[in-house]
Jmol script that loads the backbone (N, CA, C; Angstrom):
load data "model"
ATOM      1  N   MET A   1      77.552  97.369  75.945  1.00  0.00           N
ATOM      2  CA  MET A   1      78.626  97.394  77.189  1.00  0.00           C
ATOM      3  C   MET A   1      80.008  97.000  77.199  1.00  0.00           C
ATOM      4  N   ILE A   2      79.873  95.049  76.843  1.00  0.00           N
ATOM      5  CA  ILE A   2      81.251  95.194  76.957  1.00  0.00           C
ATOM      6  C   ILE A   2      81.960  95.480  75.703  1.00  0.00           C
ATOM      7  N   GLU A   3      81.095  95.037  74.948  1.00  0.00           N
ATOM      8  CA  GLU A   3      81.770  95.451  73.045  1.00  0.00           C
ATOM      9  C   GLU A   3      82.073  97.107  73.602  1.00  0.00           C
ATOM     10  N   ASN A   4      82.135  98.132  74.277  1.00  0.00           N
ATOM     11  CA  ASN A   4      82.457  98.946  74.321  1.00  0.00           C
ATOM     12  C   ASN A   4      83.568  99.351  75.521  1.00  0.00           C
ATOM     13  N   ILE A   5      83.612  98.342  76.210  1.00  0.00           N
ATOM     14  CA  ILE A   5      84.804  97.842  77.356  1.00  0.00           C
ATOM     15  C   ILE A   5      85.748  97.685  76.385  1.00  0.00           C
ATOM     16  N   LEU A   6      85.710  96.581  76.206  1.00  0.00           N
ATOM     17  CA  LEU A   6      86.537  95.739  75.384  1.00  0.00           C
ATOM     18  C   LEU A   6      87.721  96.695  74.337  1.00  0.00           C
ATOM     19  N   GLU A   7      86.199  98.204  73.898  1.00  0.00           N
ATOM     20  CA  GLU A   7      86.232  98.163  71.999  1.00  0.00           C
ATOM     21  C   GLU A   7      87.348  99.861  73.538  1.00  0.00           C
ATOM     22  N   TRP A   8      87.486  99.995  73.999  1.00  0.00           N
ATOM     23  CA  TRP A   8      88.069 101.217  75.042  1.00  0.00           C
ATOM     24  C   TRP A   8      89.762 100.610  75.687  1.00  0.00           C
ATOM     25  N   PHE A   9      89.308  99.673  76.147  1.00  0.00           N
ATOM     26  CA  PHE A   9      90.433  99.089  77.039  1.00  0.00           C
ATOM     27  C   PHE A   9      90.877  98.055  76.173  1.00  0.00           C
ATOM     28  N   PRO A  10      91.625  97.124  74.257  1.00  0.00           N
ATOM     29  CA  PRO A  10      91.577  96.404  74.172  1.00  0.00           C
ATOM     30  C   PRO A  10      92.845  96.001  74.202  1.00  0.00           C
ATOM     31  N   GLU A  11      94.089  96.279  74.935  1.00  0.00           N
ATOM     32  CA  GLU A  11      95.018  95.924  75.535  1.00  0.00           C
ATOM     33  C   GLU A  11      94.794  95.502  77.032  1.00  0.00           C
ATOM     34  N   ASP A  12      93.706  95.959  77.788  1.00  0.00           N
ATOM     35  CA  ASP A  12      93.942  95.220  78.918  1.00  0.00           C
ATOM     36  C   ASP A  12      93.328  94.183  79.320  1.00  0.00           C
ATOM     37  N   GLU A  13      94.191  93.515  80.350  1.00  0.00           N
ATOM     38  CA  GLU A  13      93.540  91.801  81.188  1.00  0.00           C
ATOM     39  C   GLU A  13      92.439  92.423  82.223  1.00  0.00           C
ATOM     40  N   LEU A  14      90.788  91.584  81.484  1.00  0.00           N
ATOM     41  CA  LEU A  14      89.607  92.400  82.262  1.00  0.00           C
ATOM     42  C   LEU A  14      88.983  91.020  83.175  1.00  0.00           C
ATOM     43  N   LEU A  15      88.715  90.656  83.586  1.00  0.00           N
ATOM     44  CA  LEU A  15      87.813  89.422  83.547  1.00  0.00           C
ATOM     45  C   LEU A  15      86.044  89.477  84.075  1.00  0.00           C
ATOM     46  N   PHE A  16      85.739  88.875  83.240  1.00  0.00           N
ATOM     47  CA  PHE A  16      83.658  88.757  82.950  1.00  0.00           C
ATOM     48  C   PHE A  16      83.954  87.261  84.108  1.00  0.00           C
ATOM     49  N   ALA A  17      82.385  87.919  85.259  1.00  0.00           N
ATOM     50  CA  ALA A  17      81.992  87.195  84.675  1.00  0.00           C
ATOM     51  C   ALA A  17      80.695  86.384  83.851  1.00  0.00           C
ATOM     52  N   GLU A  18      81.096  85.251  83.679  1.00  0.00           N
ATOM     53  CA  GLU A  18      80.425  84.285  82.875  1.00  0.00           C
ATOM     54  C   GLU A  18      78.518  83.908  82.756  1.00  0.00           C
ATOM     55  N   GLY A  19      78.450  84.453  82.119  1.00  0.00           N
ATOM     56  CA  GLY A  19      76.653  84.376  82.004  1.00  0.00           C
ATOM     57  C   GLY A  19      76.207  86.064  82.827  1.00  0.00           C
ATOM     58  N   PHE A  20      76.490  86.699  82.807  1.00  0.00           N
ATOM     59  CA  PHE A  20      76.309  87.872  84.019  1.00  0.00           C
ATOM     60  C   PHE A  20      76.284  88.973  82.907  1.00  0.00           C
ATOM     61  N   ASP A  21      76.948  88.607  81.485  1.00  0.00           N
ATOM     62  CA  ASP A  21      77.471  90.328  80.630  1.00  0.00           C
ATOM     63  C   ASP A  21      76.018  90.871  80.416  1.00  0.00           C
ATOM     64  N   ASP A  22      74.861  91.247  80.361  1.00  0.00           N
ATOM     65  CA  ASP A  22      74.219  91.411  80.298  1.00  0.00           C
ATOM     66  C   ASP A  22      74.183  93.083  82.398  1.00  0.00           C
ATOM     67  N   ALA A  23      74.741  92.735  83.063  1.00  0.00           N
ATOM     68  CA  ALA A  23      74.653  93.516  84.303  1.00  0.00           C
ATOM     69  C   ALA A  23      75.867  94.091  84.157  1.00  0.00           C
ATOM     70  N   VAL A  24      77.092  94.025  83.585  1.00  0.00           N
ATOM     71  CA  VAL A  24      77.679  95.072  83.516  1.00  0.00           C
ATOM     72  C   VAL A  24      77.192  96.207  83.279  1.00  0.00           C
ATOM     73  N   ILE A  25      77.849  97.205  83.935  1.00  0.00           N
ATOM     74  CA  ILE A  25      77.776  98.938  84.154  1.00  0.00           C
ATOM     75  C   ILE A  25      79.253  99.222  84.043  1.00  0.00           C
ATOM     76  N   GLY A  26      79.652  98.870  84.354  1.00  0.00           N
ATOM     77  CA  GLY A  26      80.937 100.202  83.921  1.00  0.00           C
ATOM     78  C   GLY A  26      82.621  99.713  84.081  1.00  0.00           C
ATOM     79  N   ILE A  27      82.969 100.202  84.542  1.00  0.00           N
ATOM     80  CA  ILE A  27      84.813  99.777  85.003  1.00  0.00           C
ATOM     81  C   ILE A  27      85.497 100.286  85.778  1.00  0.00           C
ATOM     82  N   GLU A  28      86.482 100.306  86.740  1.00  0.00           N
ATOM     83  CA  GLU A  28      87.127 100.693  87.213  1.00  0.00           C
ATOM     84  C   GLU A  28      88.461 100.529  87.008  1.00  0.00           C
ATOM     85  N   GLU A  29      88.712 102.420  86.367  1.00  0.00           N
ATOM     86  CA  GLU A  29      89.848 102.316  85.861  1.00  0.00           C
ATOM     87  C   GLU A  29      91.587 102.149  87.041  1.00  0.00           C
ATOM     88  N   ALA A  30      91.125 102.606  87.748  1.00  0.00           N
ATOM     89  CA  ALA A  30      92.119 102.469  88.897  1.00  0.00           C
ATOM     90  C   ALA A  30      92.735 101.207  88.579  1.00  0.00           C
ATOM     91  N   SER A  31      91.635 100.022  89.264  1.00  0.00           N
ATOM     92  CA  SER A  31      92.524  99.188  89.195  1.00  0.00           C
ATOM     93  C   SER A  31      92.074  98.118  87.993  1.00  0.00           C
ATOM     94  N   MET A  32      91.372  98.438  87.066  1.00  0.00           N
ATOM     95  CA  MET A  32      90.472  97.815  85.089  1.00  0.00           C
ATOM     96  C   MET A  32      90.186  96.743  86.034  1.00  0.00           C
ATOM     97  N   ARG A  33      88.732  96.561  86.699  1.00  0.00           N
ATOM     98  CA  ARG A  33      88.344  95.605  87.543  1.00  0.00           C
ATOM     99  C   ARG A  33      86.420  96.509  86.921  1.00  0.00           C
ATOM    100  N   ILE A  34      85.989  95.254  86.554  1.00  0.00           N
ATOM    101  CA  ILE A  34      84.508  95.470  86.055  1.00  0.00           C
ATOM    102  C   ILE A  34      83.672  95.080  87.159  1.00  0.00           C
ATOM    103  N   ILE A  35      82.173  96.458  86.633  1.00  0.00           N
ATOM    104  CA  ILE A  35      81.661  96.299  88.008  1.00  0.00           C
ATOM    105  C   ILE A  35      80.072  95.857  86.871  1.00  0.00           C
ATOM    106  N   TYR A  36      79.496  94.966  87.792  1.00  0.00           N
ATOM    107  CA  TYR A  36      77.869  94.985  88.145  1.00  0.00           C
ATOM    108  C   TYR A  36      77.209  94.881  89.022  1.00  0.00           C
ATOM    109  N   SER A  37      75.815  95.352  88.232  1.00  0.00           N
ATOM    110  CA  SER A  37      74.748  95.412  88.890  1.00  0.00           C
ATOM    111  C   SER A  37      74.559  94.001  89.550  1.00  0.00           C
ATOM    112  N   CYS A  38      74.396  94.192  90.763  1.00  0.00           N
ATOM    113  CA  CYS A  38      73.817  92.963  91.740  1.00  0.00           C
ATOM    114  C   CYS A  38      72.485  93.432  91.094  1.00  0.00           C
ATOM    115  N   SER A  39      71.810  93.922  91.581  1.00  0.00           N
ATOM    116  CA  SER A  39      70.505  93.714  90.686  1.00  0.00           C
ATOM    117  C   SER A  39      70.440  93.148  89.376  1.00  0.00           C
ATOM    118  N   LYS A  40      71.212  93.538  88.715  1.00  0.00           N
ATOM    119  CA  LYS A  40      70.114  93.396  87.093  1.00  0.00           C
ATOM    120  C   LYS A  40      71.451  91.946  87.182  1.00  0.00           C
ATOM    121  N   CYS A  41      72.611  91.038  88.148  1.00  0.00           N
ATOM    122  CA  CYS A  41      72.401  89.469  88.148  1.00  0.00           C
ATOM    123  C   CYS A  41      71.110  89.240  88.733  1.00  0.00           C
ATOM    124  N   ILE A  42      70.846  89.286  89.614  1.00  0.00           N
ATOM    125  CA  ILE A  42      68.959  88.824  90.322  1.00  0.00           C
ATOM    126  C   ILE A  42      68.992  88.611  89.663  1.00  0.00           C
ATOM    127  N   ASP A  43      68.334  89.462  89.030  1.00  0.00           N
ATOM    128  CA  ASP A  43      66.728  90.195  86.854  1.00  0.00           C
ATOM    129  C   ASP A  43      67.555  88.544  86.057  1.00  0.00           C
ATOM    130  N   ILE A  44      69.010  88.113  85.679  1.00  0.00           N
ATOM    131  CA  ILE A  44      69.704  87.482  85.049  1.00  0.00           C
ATOM    132  C   ILE A  44      69.032  85.740  86.008  1.00  0.00           C
ATOM    133  N   LEU A  45      69.415  86.065  86.715  1.00  0.00           N
ATOM    134  CA  LEU A  45      69.182  84.139  87.634  1.00  0.00           C
ATOM    135  C   LEU A  45      67.790  84.216  87.696  1.00  0.00           C
ATOM    136  N   ILE A  46      66.862  84.770  87.723  1.00  0.00           N
ATOM    137  CA  ILE A  46      65.297  84.995  87.434  1.00  0.00           C
ATOM    138  C   ILE A  46      64.682  84.651  86.867  1.00  0.00           C
ATOM    139  N   GLU A  47      65.450  85.732  85.497  1.00  0.00           N
ATOM    140  CA  GLU A  47      64.882  84.954  84.865  1.00  0.00           C
ATOM    141  C   GLU A  47      65.135  83.769  83.506  1.00  0.00           C
ATOM    142  N   ARG A  48      66.662  83.603  83.574  1.00  0.00           N
ATOM    143  CA  ARG A  48      67.201  83.056  82.874  1.00  0.00           C
ATOM    144  C   ARG A  48      66.873  81.188  83.488  1.00  0.00           C
ATOM    145  N   ASP A  49      67.816  81.079  84.923  1.00  0.00           N
ATOM    146  CA  ASP A  49      67.784  80.188  85.461  1.00  0.00           C
ATOM    147  C   ASP A  49      66.448  79.586  86.036  1.00  0.00           C
ATOM    148  N   GLY A  50      64.571  80.779  85.804  1.00  0.00           N
ATOM    149  CA  GLY A  50      63.448  80.110  86.845  1.00  0.00           C
ATOM    150  C   GLY A  50      63.641  80.078  88.523  1.00  0.00           C
ATOM    151  N   MET A  51      64.415  80.760  89.072  1.00  0.00           N
ATOM    152  CA  MET A  51      64.730  80.481  90.777  1.00  0.00           C
ATOM    153  C   MET A  51      63.457  81.579  90.784  1.00  0.00           C
ATOM    154  N   THR A  52      63.219  81.897  91.905  1.00  0.00           N
ATOM    155  CA  THR A  52      62.908  82.198  92.942  1.00  0.00           C
ATOM    156  C   THR A  52      63.527  84.117  92.552  1.00  0.00           C
ATOM    157  N   GLU A  53      63.500  84.857  93.402  1.00  0.00           N
ATOM    158  CA  GLU A  53      64.374  86.056  94.146  1.00  0.00           C
ATOM    159  C   GLU A  53      64.424  85.752  94.752  1.00  0.00           C
ATOM    160  N   GLU A  54      64.137  85.504  96.552  1.00  0.00           N
ATOM    161  CA  GLU A  54      64.778  84.872  97.383  1.00  0.00           C
ATOM    162  C   GLU A  54      65.701  84.139  96.976  1.00  0.00           C
ATOM    163  N   GLU A  55      65.701  82.876  96.127  1.00  0.00           N
ATOM    164  CA  GLU A  55      66.682  81.652  95.416  1.00  0.00           C
ATOM    165  C   GLU A  55      67.703  83.257  94.915  1.00  0.00           C
ATOM    166  N   ALA A  56      67.167  83.884  93.982  1.00  0.00           N
ATOM    167  CA  ALA A  56      68.642  83.785  94.181  1.00  0.00           C
ATOM    168  C   ALA A  56      69.033  85.463  93.964  1.00  0.00           C
ATOM    169  N   MET A  57      68.269  85.827  95.434  1.00  0.00           N
ATOM    170  CA  MET A  57      69.436  86.257  96.044  1.00  0.00           C
ATOM    171  C   MET A  57      69.756  85.871  96.806  1.00  0.00           C
ATOM    172  N   GLU A  58      69.728  84.437  97.778  1.00  0.00           N
ATOM    173  CA  GLU A  58      70.896  83.698  98.201  1.00  0.00           C
ATOM    174  C   GLU A  58      71.569  82.786  97.509  1.00  0.00           C
ATOM    175  N   PHE A  59      71.901  82.196  96.251  1.00  0.00           N
ATOM    176  CA  PHE A  59      72.249  82.156  95.402  1.00  0.00           C
ATOM    177  C   PHE A  59      73.768  83.216  95.019  1.00  0.00           C
ATOM    178  N   PHE A  60      73.094  84.030  94.287  1.00  0.00           N
ATOM    179  CA  PHE A  60      74.402  84.986  93.870  1.00  0.00           C
ATOM    180  C   PHE A  60      74.838  85.793  95.257  1.00  0.00           C
ATOM    181  N   ASP A  61      74.277  86.414  97.112  1.00  0.00           N
ATOM    182  CA  ASP A  61      75.026  86.195  97.445  1.00  0.00           C
ATOM    183  C   ASP A  61      76.408  84.836  98.386  1.00  0.00           C
ATOM    184  N   TYR A  62      75.485  83.764  97.597  1.00  0.00           N
ATOM    185  CA  TYR A  62      76.931  82.756  98.515  1.00  0.00           C
ATOM    186  C   TYR A  62      77.957  82.272  97.478  1.00  0.00           C
ATOM    187  N   ASN A  63      77.255  82.915  95.735  1.00  0.00           N
ATOM    188  CA  ASN A  63      77.455  81.412  95.461  1.00  0.00           C
ATOM    189  C   ASN A  63      78.959  82.843  94.380  1.00  0.00           C
ATOM    190  N   VAL A  64      77.820  83.882  93.783  1.00  0.00           N
ATOM    191  CA  VAL A  64      78.581  84.467  93.067  1.00  0.00           C
ATOM    192  C   VAL A  64      79.627  85.881  93.441  1.00  0.00           C
ATOM    193  N   SER A  65      79.027  86.088  94.425  1.00  0.00           N
ATOM    194  CA  SER A  65      79.644  87.950  94.735  1.00  0.00           C
ATOM    195  C   SER A  65      80.713  87.688  95.951  1.00  0.00           C
ATOM    196  N   THR A  66      80.178  86.717  96.477  1.00  0.00           N
ATOM    197  CA  THR A  66      81.329  86.182  97.467  1.00  0.00           C
ATOM    198  C   THR A  66      83.251  85.760  96.803  1.00  0.00           C
ATOM    199  N   ALA A  67      82.683  84.973  95.000  1.00  0.00           N
ATOM    200  CA  ALA A  67      84.058  84.671  94.760  1.00  0.00           C
ATOM    201  C   ALA A  67      85.318  85.431  95.351  1.00  0.00           C
ATOM    202  N   TYR A  68      86.351  84.781  95.053  1.00  0.00           N
ATOM    203  CA  TYR A  68      87.944  85.515  95.238  1.00  0.00           C
ATOM    204  C   TYR A  68      88.371  85.062  93.885  1.00  0.00           C
ATOM    205  N   VAL A  69      88.607  85.117  92.586  1.00  0.00           N
ATOM    206  CA  VAL A  69      89.375  84.897  91.478  1.00  0.00           C
ATOM    207  C   VAL A  69      90.345  85.754  91.610  1.00  0.00           C
ATOM    208  N   GLY A  70      90.959  86.290  92.405  1.00  0.00           N
ATOM    209  CA  GLY A  70      92.468  87.276  92.281  1.00  0.00           C
ATOM    210  C   GLY A  70      92.253  88.611  91.997  1.00  0.00           C
ATOM    211  N   GLU A  71      93.580  89.332  91.726  1.00  0.00           N
ATOM    212  CA  GLU A  71      92.882  91.014  91.543  1.00  0.00           C
ATOM    213  C   GLU A  71      92.398  91.081  91.347  1.00  0.00           C
ATOM    214  N   LYS A  72      91.448  90.685  89.732  1.00  0.00           N
ATOM    215  CA  LYS A  72      90.720  91.161  89.058  1.00  0.00           C
ATOM    216  C   LYS A  72      89.571  91.131  89.132  1.00  0.00           C
ATOM    217  N   THR A  73      89.112  90.481  90.017  1.00  0.00           N
ATOM    218  CA  THR A  73      88.131  90.137  90.828  1.00  0.00           C
ATOM    219  C   THR A  73      86.654  90.927  90.302  1.00  0.00           C
ATOM    220  N   PRO A  74      85.706  90.887  89.717  1.00  0.00           N
ATOM    221  CA  PRO A  74      84.786  92.036  89.548  1.00  0.00           C
ATOM    222  C   PRO A  74      84.289  92.596  91.085  1.00  0.00           C
ATOM    223  N   ILE A  75      84.104  94.286  90.764  1.00  0.00           N
ATOM    224  CA  ILE A  75      83.489  95.172  92.209  1.00  0.00           C
ATOM    225  C   ILE A  75      81.205  94.343  91.488  1.00  0.00           C
ATOM    226  N   TRP A  76      81.514  94.267  92.379  1.00  0.00           N
ATOM    227  CA  TRP A  76      80.226  94.111  93.053  1.00  0.00           C
ATOM    228  C   TRP A  76      79.278  95.103  93.256  1.00  0.00           C
ATOM    229  N   CYS A  77      77.989  96.233  92.894  1.00  0.00           N
ATOM    230  CA  CYS A  77      77.452  97.239  92.848  1.00  0.00           C
ATOM    231  C   CYS A  77      76.351  96.594  93.665  1.00  0.00           C
ATOM    232  N   ILE A  78      75.567  97.049  94.851  1.00  0.00           N
ATOM    233  CA  ILE A  78      74.436  96.635  95.397  1.00  0.00           C
ATOM    234  C   ILE A  78      73.676  98.326  95.517  1.00  0.00           C
ATOM    235  N   ASP A  79      72.979  97.700  94.391  1.00  0.00           N
ATOM    236  CA  ASP A  79      72.251  99.043  93.833  1.00  0.00           C
ATOM    237  C   ASP A  79      69.988  97.991  94.258  1.00  0.00           C
ATOM    238  N   TYR A  80      69.555  97.188  95.027  1.00  0.00           N
ATOM    239  CA  TYR A  80      69.042  96.992  95.358  1.00  0.00           C
ATOM    240  C   TYR A  80      68.585  96.871  96.349  1.00  0.00           C
ATOM    241  N   LEU A  81      69.086  97.557  97.640  1.00  0.00           N
ATOM    242  CA  LEU A  81      68.359  98.146  98.937  1.00  0.00           C
ATOM    243  C   LEU A  81      67.302  98.749  98.987  1.00  0.00           C
TER     244      LEU A  81
END
end "model"
wireframe off; spacefill off
backbone 0.3
color backbone group
């Protein structure tokens, strides 16, 4: 997915969340912000870091999705409800 986005928008400044490449689900063109699947991010934390689902959700909620890194801060799509 990232390769496709970079191919379509080679000149744009994009901000990716390190370690969550497989969780990218798209881009919001008006703001040029990358969109991530929260459930895929949690799955990555479980598989990559050996966290339980509860640990991964807590870590993601407190350390990833709430981080503000400027106007290009990624969009987190809540898809695990």
